[in-house]
N, C-alpha and C positions, 0 to 999 in steps of 0.2 A: 690957104688959111682954113677953109671949110672942107677940106678934102675928106674928113671923116664922115661927111654926110653921104658920100657916094661909095658904097661898099664895092670891093673888087675881089675877084677870085685869088686866094692865096697861092694857088698853083700856077706855075708858068705854062705857057702855050704848049711847049713840047711835052711836058709831063701830063698835061690835061689830055692831049691827043693820045698819049700812050694809055692812060686810064680808060678813055672812051673805047679805044681799039680793043683792049683786053676785056672790057665789059661786054662788047659785042660778041667776042669769042665765047665768053661764058654763057651768054644768052643762046648762042647757036648750039653750043655743046649740051647745055643742061635744060634749056627752055627758059623763057622769060618768067613764066609763072613760078618756077622753082626759085629763081632769084628773088621774086617778090615775097615768097614764103620763108626765105632764109632767116635763121635766128642770128641775131647780132650778140656776140658775147660782150657783156658790159661788166665793168668792175662793181658788181652788186653782190649781196649775199646769195642771191639765186645761183650765181655761177661760182662764186668764191666764198663758201660758207665758213672757212677757217678764219680765225682772227688774224689780222695783219701783224707781222713781226718784222720791224725795220732792221733789227739786229741780225736776223737770219736770212738776209736777202740773197746770200750766196748759196744757201742750201736749196736743193731741189725739193719741191712739194712731195708729200707722201703719196698723193694721188689726186688727180683732178676728177671731180664728181660731175657726171653729165646730168644736167637738170632735167627733171621729169616733165617740166612744163613745155619742153620743146616739141613734144609729140613724136619724138624720135627715140628709139631704144638705146642708141649710142652713136658715137662719132663715126665709127667705121660703117654702120648701116646707112647713114645719111650722107656720107661723102663719096660713096662709090660712084663711078662714072657710068653714065648711060641715060638714055632718055627717061624723063619722068622722075628722076632722082634728084 
């Protein structure tokens, strides 16, 4: 009856283990500090400045703008593999 008082993870055990294993791989490949500094793309005007058009959802956008607040010149410069990146 009062089950809503006890939060539980919405991800199953198998999926949770997979996510944790992949995150360990990412941390080993790029470094934990790089993961902590990663920019999360959110559905805000910072990342998506064009107005939303529900009618044109099947059209491809004319171009995604890389936000200047990320401290990175562009996606290709900040996603290349290697230590410290």
